[in-house]
N, C-alpha and C positions, 0 to 999 in steps of 0.2 A: 204234647211235648215242649218243655220250655227251652228257649234258645240258651245255648251255652256261651255265657259272655266270657271273653279272654282278655288278660291285660297284655297289650302289645309292648309298652314301654313303661318305665317308671323312672321319676325324677325326684330326687329327696329335695324338699324345699326347707325342712327344719327339723333338726333332732335334738330333743330334749330329754331331760330325766322323766317327765311325766308322759308326754306324747311326742309324736313326730307327724310331720306334714308331708305328703307325696302328691304330685301330679302324675296321673296314671293316664295312659291313652288305652281306652277300652273299646272292644268291638260291640256294636249295636246291633238289635234285632234286625234292623232295616239293611244290614250289610255295610254299614259305614262305620265310622268310628267316632269317639268323642273324648275330650279330656274331663277327667273327674278328679278333683281336689278330695284326698283322703286324710283324715285324721286317725292315725292308729294310737291307741294307748292300751294300759295294762287292764283295765277293766276295774271293776269296784264291787263292794259289797255294802248293803244296807240293812240296817237292823230295826225291826218293829219291836220293841220291847214292851211286852204287856203285863202289867201286875195283876195280882189276885183282885184289885179292885175295878179292873177293866179301864185301867188307865194306862196311856202310852208315853213314853219317854221323848219329849221333843226337845232339841237343842236349837239356840238362835245363834248363829255364827255369821260373820262377816264374810261377804263374797265380792271380792273386788270387781270380777267383770261386770256385775250389775249393780256395783257401788250401793249395796245395801245390807243388813242384816236380814237374813231369812231364817224362818222357822223350818227346821229339816229333822231328819231321823239322824242317829248315830250311824256313821259310814266312813269308809275309807278305801284307799286304793288298795289293789292285790299286789303290792310291792314286795314281798317276800317271796322269792323264787321257791316253788315247790309247795307252799303252805296250802293246805286245804282250804277252800273257801270258808266253810263253817268255823275253822279256827281262826281265820282272819275276821270274822263277822264278831266272834268272842272277843278277840283282841281289841277290835274298834269299840266295842260296847263297854269294856273295862276302861279303856283310854279315854273315852269321850263322856261316859255317864257314870263311871265308878261303879258299875254293875256287872255281875256274872249271872249266866243263865243256866239253870239246872236241865233246860230243854231248848233245843234249837231246831227248827223246822224250815225246810225251803217253802217259801210262800209264792214268789212269782218271779220271772225272769224278764229282764228288759233289754232291748237294743234302745238306746236313748235317743239317738240321732241319726238313724241308718242311711239318711240321705248324704251324709259326709263323713261319718264317724264309725268305727268298728266296735265304740265301746259297748260292752256288755255287762250288765249289772245284775248281781244276784240278791233278791232280798230275802231276808230271813225273818222268823217270828221268834222271838226268844220269850221264854216264860219260865216260871219258877225262879224269879229274880231274887238275888241277895246281894248285899253290898260287899264291895271290894274293901278290906280292912284299910283304915287311913294309912298305915305305914307301907302299904303296898301300891298305893295309888299313884297313876301316872302324873308326871309334871307336865301340864299344858303349857306350851309356848306359842309365839307367833299369834297368827289369828285365833287360836284355841285358847289362849290366855284368858279371854274374857268371855268364854261361851257361858251363855244362860241356859240352865237345865230346868225344865218344867214338866212335871206329870199332869197330862190332860185326859178326861175321860174319852175313850176312842170315839163315841158320837159327836163330841164336841169337836175333835180334832177333825172329822169328817165334815162338820159344819164350817170350819175353819178354811177347809179346801173352796167349798161354794162360795164362801164369802170373800175369797182372793187373798186370805192371809198366808196360805201355805201354797208356794208356786212351784218349790223344787219338784221336777217331774218324778224322781225317785220316791220322794216323800209321799207324793200324791198317789201314785200307784201302790206303795206299799200299805199306806192306811186303807184305801179303799179296799185291797186286796185282804187285808186283816179284817175289816167289818164284815166283809162277805164270807170269809172263812169261819168266823165267830157265828155268824147268823146261820151257817149251814153245819154247825156242831164240829167244825174242824174237820169235817170228812174230806176236803180237798187239799190237805197238806201233804207234802211229799218228805 
């Protein structure tokens, strides 16, 4: 039987639009207690968009905390209250890659950094892709204004992971899961 940890107290350290930070005093298995800093956020969705030629859509986007442009998958925060995650994924795919999906399957779920964050990411596999008509495309601003969008063979994308060219954790998990799902004839999709 697992020990039931309890929060004894909570102090808010920061509250923002995307995340909040708390210091919690938590009971420990040995009978004592310890302070744990916790980042709470809204969660996110990530989309592995796979076309009929077995190519995935990668985007290259500036990420200030690491001061680099990273190859990633279309993704976004679950920032619309009550929106179904698959709809959030479809919206992000349209906004970041100008694509719609005829089929959207849940691929993998991730706790990205459970040692300090409650962030939960849902990764979807989008197929049967069609372009968003030019007149309906989202106008990208801020760090999205200069997104580089590229279609890459799924196996090449997996090689990019092992070469250290794709380091975004959700992209790594999504691409490896997509390759495995493809290699098992999509039998593991939800």
